[in-house]
C-alpha positions in Angstrom: 18.5 -14.7 -6.5 22.3 -14.3 -6.0 24.8 -15.5 -8.6 25.9 -18.1 -6.3 22.3 -19.3 -5.9 21.7 -19.3 -9.6 24.9 -21.2 -10.4 24.2 -23.8 -7.8 20.5 -24.2 -8.9 21.7 -24.7 -12.5 24.2 -27.3 -11.4 21.7 -29.1 -9.4 19.1 -28.9 -12.2 21.6 -30.5 -14.7 22.3 -33.2 -12.1 18.7 -34.3 -11.8 17.8 -34.0 -15.5 16.4 -37.4 -16.7 13.7 -39.8 -15.7 14.3 -40.0 -11.9 11.1 -39.7 -9.8 10.6 -36.9 -7.4 11.2 -39.3 -4.5 14.8 -40.1 -5.8 15.9 -36.6 -5.4 18.5 -36.4 -2.5 20.2 -33.4 -1.1 20.9 -32.2 2.5 19.2 -28.9 1.8 16.0 -30.6 0.4 15.8 -32.9 3.5 16.4 -29.9 5.8 13.6 -28.0 4.1 11.3 -30.8 4.5 12.2 -30.9 8.3 11.6 -27.1 8.5 8.1 -27.7 6.9 7.3 -30.4 9.3 8.2 -28.2 12.3 6.1 -25.3 11.0 3.0 -27.5 10.3 3.1 -29.4 13.5 4.0 -26.3 15.5 0.8 -24.5 14.2 -1.3 -27.5 15.0 0.1 -27.6 18.4 -1.1 -24.0 19.0 -4.5 -24.9 17.6 -4.5 -28.0 19.9 -3.8 -25.9 23.0 -6.6 -23.5 22.1 -9.0 -26.5 21.7 -8.1 -27.9 25.2 -10.7 -27.1 27.8 -9.4 -24.6 30.4 -6.8 -23.2 28.2 -6.9 -19.8 26.4 -9.1 -20.3 23.4 -6.8 -18.5 21.1 -4.1 -20.2 19.0 -1.7 -17.3 19.5 -2.0 -17.2 23.3 1.5 -16.7 24.8 2.6 -15.8 21.2 2.4 -19.5 20.3 1.7 -18.9 16.5 4.1 -15.9 16.4 6.9 -18.0 17.7 6.3 -20.8 15.2 6.3 -18.2 12.4 9.5 -16.6 13.5 11.3 -19.9 13.7 10.3 -20.7 10.1 10.7 -17.4 8.3 12.9 -15.4 10.6 10.3 -12.6 11.0 12.1 -9.2 10.5 15.4 -11.1 10.1 14.8 -13.4 7.1 18.4 -14.5 7.2 17.6 -16.4 10.4 14.7 -18.3 8.7 14.8 -22.0 8.4 15.1 -22.1 4.6 17.5 -19.1 4.4 20.0 -20.7 6.7 20.0 -23.8 4.5 20.3 -21.8 1.3 23.1 -19.6 2.6 25.3 -22.4 3.5 28.6 -22.6 1.5 28.6 -24.9 -0.3 24.9 -25.7 -0.6 23.1 -28.5 -2.6 19.7 -26.6 -2.6 17.4 -27.5 -5.5 15.2 -24.3 -5.0 15.8 -20.9 -3.7 13.8 -18.0 -2.1 10.6 -20.3 -1.7 10.0 -19.5 2.0 6.9 -17.5 1.4 5.3 -19.9 -1.1 5.9 -23.0 1.1 4.8 -21.2 4.2 1.5 -20.4 2.4 1.0 -24.0 1.4 1.7 -25.1 5.1 -0.7 -22.5 6.4 -3.5 -23.5 4.0 -3.0 -27.2 4.9 -3.2 -26.5 8.7 -6.3 -24.3 8.2 -8.0 -27.1 6.3 -7.1 -29.7 8.9 -8.2 -27.7 11.9 -11.4 -26.4 10.3 -12.3 -30.0 9.3 -11.8 -31.3 12.9 -13.6 -28.4 14.5 -15.5 -26.1 12.1 -15.6 -22.5 13.4 -16.5 -21.1 15.9 -14.0 -22.8 18.2 -15.4 -25.3 20.8 -13.0 -26.5 23.5 -13.3 -30.3 23.7 -10.8 -33.0 24.8 -11.7 -35.0 21.7 -11.0 -32.1 19.3 -7.7 -31.4 21.0 -6.8 -35.0 20.8 -7.7 -35.4 17.1 -5.5 -32.3 16.4 -2.7 -34.1 18.1 -3.3 -37.3 16.0 -3.1 -35.4 12.7 0.0 -33.6 13.9 1.7 -36.9 14.6 0.7 -38.4 11.2 1.8 -35.3 9.3 5.1 -35.4 11.2 5.5 -39.1 10.6 4.9 -39.0 6.8 7.2 -35.9 6.3 9.9 -37.8 8.3 9.7 -40.7 5.7 10.2 -38.2 2.8 13.0 -36.4 4.8 14.8 -39.7 5.1 14.4 -40.6 1.5 15.8 -37.2 0.5 18.9 -37.6 2.7 22.0 -38.5 0.7 23.1 -42.0 1.4 19.7 -43.2 2.5 17.2 -45.2 0.5 15.4 -43.0 -2.0 12.1 -44.9 -1.2 10.0 -43.0 1.4 8.5 -46.4 2.4 12.0 -47.9 3.1 11.7 -50.1 6.2 7.9 -49.7 5.9 8.3 -46.1 7.1 5.0 -44.9 5.6 3.2 -48.2 6.5 4.2 -47.6 10.1 2.9 -44.1 10.2 -0.4 -45.2 8.7 -0.8 -48.0 11.2 -0.1 -45.7 14.2 -2.8 -43.4 12.9 -5.4 -45.9 11.8 -4.7 -48.8 14.2 -3.6 -51.1 11.3 -5.4 -54.4 11.4 -7.2 -53.4 14.6 -9.1 -50.2 13.7 -10.3 -49.8 17.4 -6.7 -48.9 18.2 -6.8 -46.2 15.8 -6.0 -42.6 17.1 -9.5 -41.2 16.3 -11.4 -44.4 17.2 -9.9 -44.4 20.8 -11.0 -40.8 21.3 -14.5 -41.4 19.9 -15.0 -44.7 22.0 -14.2 -43.1 25.3 -17.0 -43.1 27.9 -18.0 -40.3 28.3 -16.7 -38.6 25.2 -17.1 -34.9 24.2 -16.5 -35.7 20.5 -18.8 -33.6 18.2 -17.9 -35.3 14.9 -17.6 -39.1 14.5 -16.0 -41.3 11.8 -13.8 -38.7 10.2 -10.5 -40.5 10.6 -10.3 -41.5 6.9 -11.2 -37.9 5.8 -8.4 -36.4 7.8 -6.0 -39.2 6.8 -6.6 -38.2 3.2 -6.2 -34.4 3.9 -2.9 -35.1 5.7 -1.7 -37.1 2.8 -2.7 -34.4 0.4 -0.8 -31.8 2.5 2.4 -33.9 2.4 2.1 -34.4 -1.3 1.7 -30.6 -1.8 4.6 -29.8 0.5 6.9 -32.4 -1.0 5.9 -31.6 -4.6 6.5 -27.9 -4.0 10.0 -28.5 -2.5 11.1 -30.8 -5.4 11.2 -30.2 -9.2 8.1 -30.4 -11.4 7.0 -33.7 -12.9 6.4 -34.2 -16.6 4.5 -37.0 -18.3 4.0 -37.9 -21.9 2.2 -40.6 -23.9 1.6 -41.1 -27.8 -0.3 -43.5 -30.0 -0.3 -43.8 -33.7 -2.0 -46.0 -36.4 -2.0 -46.1 -40.2 -4.1 -47.9 -43.0 -3.7 -47.9 -46.7 -5.9 -49.0 -49.6 -6.6 -48.2 -53.3 -9.5 -47.8 -55.6 -10.3 -45.6 -58.7 -12.8 -43.3 -60.3 -12.4 -39.5 -61.0 -10.0 -36.7 -60.6 -11.0 -34.0 -58.1 -9.5 -33.3 -54.8 -10.3 -31.3 -51.8 -8.3 -30.5 -48.6 -9.6 -29.1 -45.4 -7.6 -28.2 -42.3 -8.6 -26.7 -39.0 -6.8 -25.9 -35.8 -8.1 -24.8 -32.3 -6.0 -23.5 -29.5 -7.0 -22.5 -26.0 -4.7 -21.4 -23.3 -4.9 -19.9 -19.8 -2.1 -19.2 -17.6 -0.7 -20.4 -14.3 0.5 -23.7 -13.2 -0.8 -26.7 -15.3 -0.7 -27.0 -19.0 -1.7 -29.9 -21.3 -1.7 -30.3 -25.1 -3.3 -32.9 -27.5 -2.7 -33.1 -31.2 -4.2 -35.4 -33.8 -4.0 -35.6 -37.6 -6.0 -37.7 -40.2 -5.6 -37.8 -43.9 -7.5 -39.9 -46.5 -7.2 -40.0 -50.3 -8.9 -42.0 -53.1 -7.8 -41.9 -56.7 -9.2 -42.3 -60.3 -12.6 -41.6 -59.1 -12.9 -39.0 -56.3 -9.8 -38.1 -54.4 -10.2 -36.2 -51.1 -7.7 -35.3 -48.3 -8.8 -34.1 -44.9 -6.4 -33.1 -42.2 -7.2 -31.8 -38.8 -5.0 -30.6 -36.0 -6.1 -29.7 -32.5 -4.0 -28.4 -29.7 -5.0 -27.2 -26.3 -3.4 -25.8 -23.3 -5.4 -25.5 -20.1 -4.5 -24.3 -16.7 -6.2 -23.1 -13.5 -6.0 -19.3 -13.1 -7.9 -16.3 -11.9 -5.8 -14.1 -14.0 -6.1 -14.3 -17.8 -7.6 -16.6 -20.5 -7.0 -16.4 -24.2 -8.4 -18.6 -27.0 -8.0 -18.7 -30.7 -9.6 -20.8 -33.6 -8.6 -20.9 -37.2 -9.6 -23.0 -40.2 -8.8 -23.2 -43.8 -10.1 -25.0 -46.9 -8.4 -25.5 -50.3 -9.3 -27.5 -53.4 -7.3 -28.8 -56.4 -7.4 -31.5 -59.2 -5.1 -34.5 -58.9 -4.7 -38.0 -60.2 -3.6 -40.9 -57.8 -3.7 -44.6 -57.7 -3.7 -45.2 -54.0 -5.5 -44.1 -50.8 -4.2 -44.0 -47.3 -5.5 -43.2 -43.8 -3.1 -42.1 -41.1 -4.0 -41.2 -37.4 -1.5 -39.9 -35.0 -2.3 -38.8 -31.4 0.1 -37.5 -28.7 -0.6 -36.2 -25.3 1.8 -34.2 -23.2 0.9 -33.1 -19.7 3.2 -30.9 -17.7 2.7 -29.7 -14.1 4.9 -27.0 -12.6 5.2 -24.6 -9.7 4.9 -21.5 -12.1 5.3 -18.2 -10.3 2.9 -15.5 -11.4 3.3 -11.8 -10.4 0.6 -9.2 -10.1 -0.6 -6.2 -8.0 -3.4 -5.6 -5.7 -4.9 -2.6 -4.0 -6.0 -2.3 -0.4 -8.7 0.4 0.2 -9.5 1.2 3.8 -13.2 1.5 4.5 -15.3 2.3 7.6 -16.0 -0.6 10.1 -19.0 -1.5 12.2 -19.7 -3.9 15.1 -17.3 -5.6 17.4 -14.1 -7.2 16.2 -12.3 -8.2 19.5 -12.3 -7.8 23.2 -10.1 -7.4 26.3 -10.6 -9.9 29.1 -10.1 -10.0 32.8 -8.9 -13.7 32.6 -6.4 -15.4 30.2 -9.1 -17.9 29.3 -11.0 -15.2 27.6 -14.3 -15.6 29.4 -14.7 -12.3 31.2 -14.9 -9.4 28.8 -14.0 -5.9 29.9 -14.0 -4.0 26.7 -15.5 -4.4 23.2 -12.9 -3.5 20.5 -14.7 -2.0 17.6 -14.2 -2.9 13.9 -12.2 -0.2 12.3 -11.2 1.1 15.7 -7.9 2.0 17.5 -7.4 1.5 21.2 -4.2 2.3 23.1 -2.6 2.9 26.4 -2.4 1.2 29.8 -5.2 0.5 32.3 -5.5 4.1 33.4 -5.3 5.6 30.0 -7.7 8.6 29.4 -7.5 8.3 25.6 -10.9 7.4 24.1 -11.1 4.9 21.2 -10.6 6.4 17.7 -11.5 5.2 14.2 -9.0 4.2 11.7 -9.7 6.6 8.8 -11.3 5.3 5.6 -10.6 6.4 2.0 -6.8 5.6 1.6 -5.5 3.2 -1.1 -2.2 1.3 -0.9 -0.9 -0.8 -3.7 1.3 -4.0 -3.2 2.9 -6.6 -5.3 2.0 -10.4 -5.3 4.2 -13.3 -6.2 1.9 -16.4 -6.5 2.4 -20.2 -6.9 -1.2 -21.3 -7.6 -3.4 -19.5 -5.1 -0.7 -19.1 -2.5 0.9 -15.6 -2.7 3.4 -13.5 -0.9 3.0 -9.8 -0.8 5.7 -7.2 -1.4 6.1 -3.4 -1.8 5.6 -1.0 -4.7 8.2 1.6 -5.2 7.8 5.3 -4.7 6.7 7.0 -8.0 5.3 3.8 -9.4 1.7 4.3 -8.4 -0.9 6.6 -10.0 -2.4 9.7 -8.2 -4.5 8.9 -5.3 -2.7 5.5 -4.7 0.1 5.3 -2.2 3.2 3.1 -2.6 4.3 0.6 0.0 8.1 0.7 0.0 10.1 2.0 3.0 9.1 5.6 3.6 5.7 5.3 1.8 2.5 6.3 3.7 0.1 3.9 5.2 -3.2 5.4 5.2 -4.3 9.1 5.7 -3.0 11.2 8.6 -4.5 9.5 11.7 -6.3 11.8 14.2 -6.5 10.8 17.8 -8.9 13.1 19.7 -8.2 13.5 23.4 -9.1 17.1 24.5 -6.1 19.4 24.8 -3.8 16.5 24.1 -5.1 15.5 20.7 -2.5 14.4 18.2 -2.1 13.8 14.5 -0.1 10.7 13.5 1.6 10.1 10.2 2.3 6.4 9.5 5.0 5.3 7.1 6.4 1.8 6.4 9.7 1.8 8.3 12.3 0.3 8.9 11.4 -2.4 6.4 8.8 -2.9 3.7 5.7 -4.8 4.3 5.7 -8.6 3.8 3.3 -11.5 4.4 0.9 -13.9 2.6 -2.3 -13.8 0.8 -4.3 -16.7 -0.4 -6.4 -16.1 -3.6 -8.8 -18.9 -2.9 -9.6 -18.2 0.7 -8.7 -14.6 1.0 -6.9 -15.4 4.2 -3.9 -13.0 5.0 -1.2 -12.6 7.5 0.9 -9.5 7.1 3.9 -8.0 8.8 3.7 -4.1 8.8 6.5 -2.4 10.5 5.5 1.4 10.9 7.0 4.6 12.0 4.3 6.8 13.6 5.4 10.4 13.5 3.3 12.0 16.2 2.6 15.7 16.4 0.6 17.3 19.3 -2.0 19.7 17.8 -4.2 20.0 20.8 -7.3 20.5 18.7 -9.9 17.8 19.6 -12.3 18.7 16.9 -9.7 18.6 14.1 -6.6 16.9 15.3 -5.2 16.6 11.7 -5.3 18.8 8.7 -8.1 18.1 6.3 -9.5 18.8 2.9 -12.3 21.4 3.4 -14.7 23.3 1.2 -12.7 26.4 2.1 -9.8 27.3 4.4 -11.5 27.4 7.9 -14.7 25.9 6.3 -16.5 22.7 6.8 -14.9 19.4 6.0 -15.2 18.1 2.4 -17.4 15.0 2.7 -15.9 12.3 0.4 -16.2 8.6 -0.2 -14.7 6.0 -2.6 -17.7 6.3 -4.8 -18.0 10.0 -4.5 -14.7 11.9 -4.1 -14.9 15.4 -2.7 -12.6 18.2 -4.1 -11.7 21.1 -1.9 -8.7 22.9 -0.5 -6.3 21.9 2.3 -7.0 23.4 5.7 -4.3 23.5 8.4 -1.6 21.6 6.4 1.8 23.1 5.4 0.3 23.4 1.9 -2.8 25.1 3.1 -5.1 26.5 0.3 -3.8 23.8 -2.3 -6.4 21.8 -4.2 -7.2 18.4 -2.7 -9.5 15.4 -3.1 -10.6 13.2 -0.4 -12.5 9.9 -0.2 -13.0 10.2 3.6 -16.2 11.5 5.2 -14.2 13.8 7.5 -12.0 15.2 4.7 -8.8 13.4 5.7 -6.3 12.8 2.8 -2.5 12.4 2.5 -2.7 15.3 0.1 -3.1 17.5 3.2 -0.2 16.3 5.5 0.3 16.7 9.2 1.8 20.0 10.5 5.5 20.3 9.6 6.7 20.3 13.2 10.0 18.6 13.9 12.1 17.9 17.0 12.8 21.2 18.5 10.8 23.2 16.1 7.0 23.8 16.5 4.7 25.1 13.9 1.5 27.1 13.9 -1.4 24.7 13.2 -4.3 26.7 11.5 -5.0 30.4 12.0 -3.4 33.4 10.2 0.2 32.2 10.9 -0.4 28.6 9.7 3.0 26.7 9.3 5.0 29.5 10.8 7.6 28.6 13.5 6.1 29.2 17.0 7.1 29.0 20.6 3.7 29.3 22.2 0.2 29.6 21.2 0.4 33.4 21.3 2.5 33.1 18.1 -0.5 31.6 16.3 -3.6 33.9 16.3 -6.6 31.8 15.5 -4.6 28.6 15.8 -2.4 26.5 18.0 1.3 25.9 18.4 1.8 22.2 17.3 4.8 20.3 18.6 6.5 17.1 17.5 6.5 14.5 20.2 8.3 11.6 18.7 8.6 8.9 16.1 7.0 5.8 17.7 7.8 2.3 16.2 4.7 0.2 15.8 4.9 -3.5 14.9 1.7 -4.8 13.3 2.9 -8.3 13.2 0.8 -10.2 12.6 -1.9 -8.1 11.0 -4.1 -11.0 10.2 -7.5 -12.2 9.1 -7.2 -14.7 11.8 -6.7 -13.9 15.5 -4.0 -11.5 17.0 -3.6 -11.4 20.8 -1.5 -10.3 23.7 -1.4 -12.0 27.1 0.6 -11.4 30.3 4.4 -11.6 30.0 5.8 -14.7 31.4 7.6 -14.0 34.8 9.5 -17.3 34.4 11.6 -15.7 31.7 13.0 -13.0 34.1 16.7 -13.2 34.7 17.2 -10.2 36.9 15.5 -7.0 38.1 14.0 -5.2 35.1 15.5 -7.9 32.8 14.3 -8.6 30.1 11.1 -7.0 31.1 10.4 -3.9 33.2 8.1 -6.0 35.4 10.8 -8.4 36.5 11.8 -8.5 40.1 14.4 -11.2 40.1 15.4 -14.5 38.5 12.2 -16.2 37.6 10.0 -13.7 39.4 8.1 -10.6 38.5 4.8 -8.6 38.8 3.8 -9.3 35.1 0.1 -9.9 35.5 -1.6 -7.5 33.2 1.8 -6.5 31.6 2.0 -7.0 27.8 5.0 -5.2 26.6 8.7 -5.4 27.6 9.0 -1.8 28.7 5.6 -1.6 30.4 5.8 -1.7 34.2 3.1 -1.9 36.9 2.2 1.8 36.6 0.9 1.0 33.3 -0.8 -2.3 34.2 -3.6 -3.4 32.0 -5.0 -1.9 28.8 -7.2 0.9 27.5 -9.9 3.2 28.8 -12.6 0.6 29.6 -16.2 1.9 30.2 -18.5 -0.3 32.3 -22.2 -0.7 32.9 -22.7 0.7 36.4 -26.0 -1.1 37.5 -28.8 -3.3 36.1 -28.8 -6.8 34.7 -25.6 -6.1 32.7 -23.7 -4.4 35.7 -20.0 -5.0 35.1 -20.3 -5.6 31.4 -18.4 -3.5 28.8 -20.1 -0.5 27.1 -19.3 2.7 25.1 -20.3 5.8 26.9 -22.1 8.4 24.7 -22.4 12.1 25.4 -25.1 11.4 27.9 -22.9 8.9 29.7 -25.1 6.0 28.6 -25.2 3.1 26.3 -28.7 1.8 26.1 -27.7 -1.1 23.6 -25.3 -2.7 26.1 -26.4 -1.4 29.5 -30.2 -0.8 29.1 -32.2 2.3 29.0 -31.4 4.9 31.6 -28.4 2.8 33.0 -25.1 4.7 33.4 -22.2 3.6 31.3 -19.4 4.7 33.7 -16.4 6.0 31.9 -13.1 4.1 32.1 -11.0 7.0 33.3 -13.0 6.7 36.6 -13.0 3.8 39.0 -15.8 1.6 37.7 -15.2 -2.1 38.4 -15.5 -4.0 41.6 -12.6 -6.4 42.3 -13.0 -9.0 45.1 -15.7 -9.2 47.7 -19.4 -9.9 47.3 -19.8 -7.6 44.4 -16.7 -8.8 42.5 -17.2 -8.2 38.7 -20.0 -5.6 39.1 -20.0 -2.0 38.3 -19.1 0.4 41.1 -18.6 4.1 41.6 -17.0 4.2 45.1 -15.8 2.0 47.9 -19.3 2.0 49.2 -20.6 0.1 46.2 -17.9 -2.4 46.4 -17.9 -3.7 50.0 -14.6 -5.0 51.7 -12.5 -6.9 51.0 -13.4 -5.7 47.4 -12.0 -2.5 45.9 -13.4 -0.2 43.2 -10.8 -0.1 40.6 -10.6 0.9 36.9 -11.7 -1.9 34.7 -8.8 -1.3 32.3 -6.2 -2.2 35.1 -7.7 -5.7 35.2 -7.1 -6.7 31.7 -4.9 -9.9 31.1 -5.8 -10.7 27.6 -6.2 -8.6 24.4 -7.6 -10.2 21.3 -8.6 -8.9 17.8 -10.2 -11.1 15.2 -10.1 -10.7 11.4 -12.3 -12.1 8.6 -10.8 -13.4 5.2 -11.9 -11.9 1.9 -13.0 -15.1 0.3 -12.2 -16.0 -3.3 -10.5 -13.1 -5.0 -11.0 -12.3 -8.7 -9.3 -9.7 -10.9 -11.1 -6.3 -10.8 -13.6 -7.3 -8.0 -13.2 -5.5 -4.6 -13.5 -8.1 -1.8 -14.3 -7.1 1.7 -11.6 -8.0 4.3 -10.9 -7.4 8.0 -7.5 -7.7 9.6 -6.7 -7.4 13.3 -3.6 -6.7 15.3 -2.7 -6.4 19.0 0.7 -4.6 19.4 2.9 -2.5 21.8 3.1 1.3 21.9 6.3 3.0 23.1 6.4 6.2 25.1 6.7 9.6 23.5 9.0 12.4 24.3 6.1 14.3 26.0 5.6 13.3 29.7 2.1 14.8 29.7 1.0 12.6 26.7 2.7 9.6 28.3 0.9 10.1 31.6 -2.5 10.8 29.9 -2.3 7.7 27.6 -0.5 5.7 30.3 2.4 4.8 28.0 4.3 2.6 27.2 1.6 0.1 27.0 -0.4 -2.1 24.5 -2.6 -1.1 21.5 -5.1 -2.9 19.4 -6.6 -2.1 16.0 -9.0 -3.6 13.4 -8.3 -2.6 9.9 -11.3 -2.9 7.5 -11.1 -2.5 3.7 -11.3 -4.2 0.4 -8.7 -6.1 -1.7 -8.8 -5.7 -5.5 -6.5 -7.7 -7.7 -5.3 -5.8 -10.7 -5.2 -7.1 -14.2 
């Protein structure tokens, strides 16, 4: 926090000390943040509403709907343009809190997820009723937050129900005295209706109100409550002269957000007979946390002889409960693991009903519709460490600095490695890619209760053309020139680097193909090629003749990759909108004039019609599944998707009939796709790319939890025209990152 922010926060805190309730707090900044929160929440629900609407694309982020909402709220890569930041940076400012964009955003996201999944539990079913109910809760959420926003505005009434503001919002939602006019009831009573759940209005009303309470509570200062009771009695008798005293105390505490304490004491004495005194004190502090719990118990007993003429009993009880938005910091490791199955698809239509390609879990696809690059796997066995800053279960992620992590664990600040070197096998145009975080460190959110994550990874992909399809990247081998060292997280393999600048150095790999950041990519730079493998490994070269037993590897560019979002939800790309065109090639290469363009199948601003579509897309040629996506094996078949003996025709060939009687079926020539149909490459017909992740679930310290994140993104061209032509760049890319998240103590 800046000095300005600290001083302002201190002044505001002093201003509001006392017994004023949260609703009495007034500040332009506070009211502004409530308005920002309302726009974020209702904006996300609007995206979900559109995805639920029959006939629309069944993806909340279609046309970057979710991405646009997020950017308006947090500013994306320019945090200063975020809604909260602009309020905090005003001079003067009356903000009560600072730097809470991430924590409030996580609260809003969790609220929206709860509302949406309650209305329509996954998987998504498109119904008019479901879309309507999402609109109902959006209006109710907006209405309630508007009431609190008014109450927080200086000069307005501090009561959120002033002028029956809250009552009116409730009445619009429920129908007031006539429940048949309620927003949900009208949808459920339509004839016919496609509602799948009935009588859930009250449930959603309660969830909306909980959301508003959570958001407003987080934006305002913590609340404190205390109560105490006491009583005393006295009497006297007489017999002997012995005395005993016993005291005990018990304390339990566990950290995070809520603490409570209770204490009581009792004493009794009787004289001239038996005199005893007992005192007990108990205090406890309890809070919800997944991090740490400590407890302690102590007791003591003493005895003495005394004489007394009176006895008394005194009991005192006091209770103090404090609730606060305490921030907790910790670390977590992300370990990449191998994937299996399908985690996404490309589609011929924007509604996502006609699949053209299966996007594999843990896979990487890139290039335009005539790309010849086959899919490649994202390597397993690399660990990156991140920081976490949490308010309750809602956390924001941050980077760890270079030099702060142990051996075998990579940092995450700018310049730190993301994963092992990435091999992309493509015959003589095979490349080795080194990904580093750049130009900004990673950011995003992680929820400890659901395991849901939305991250922003900006990467620099330094790409070296090695031309070795069987070993595009250096590896850890059993010996130089020997077999790959086969490792795994549970069974690391130790060997020597093969093909890297430090060839022969000892290395350890957790990857089954020997990949490890300890054996980096060839040290080729712009204008300077290096021998890759062979007797002259790492020497400067001009041609392959300079590298006996190896190849002359050349640097072909630093490619900026934006994995934003990289999410456990859904990340998608659809056609660019021609209506946004302002001139030829402006702002997209597909623009032909004002409001016009050839942008169907174009996903990225610099992509043009020669790179139309996405990815090498193999297709079943004949049979019952003709025209369906497949993954061609060495025999040119895919029995699982096409059937036994059926050809899975490669995507670098014409394989998909467009138009005519055989529209949507596999083809191998014009003869198998009668006019007016044409036999085209399936990849050129892609209009929607979608990757879907999967949350990790409840996260606990020290327990690895499986997670899957997906991202659809753009890939710029390289400096090598041959590579650009072969991969059909610039164009789209899609990846599914599979791994485990482990919270560290």
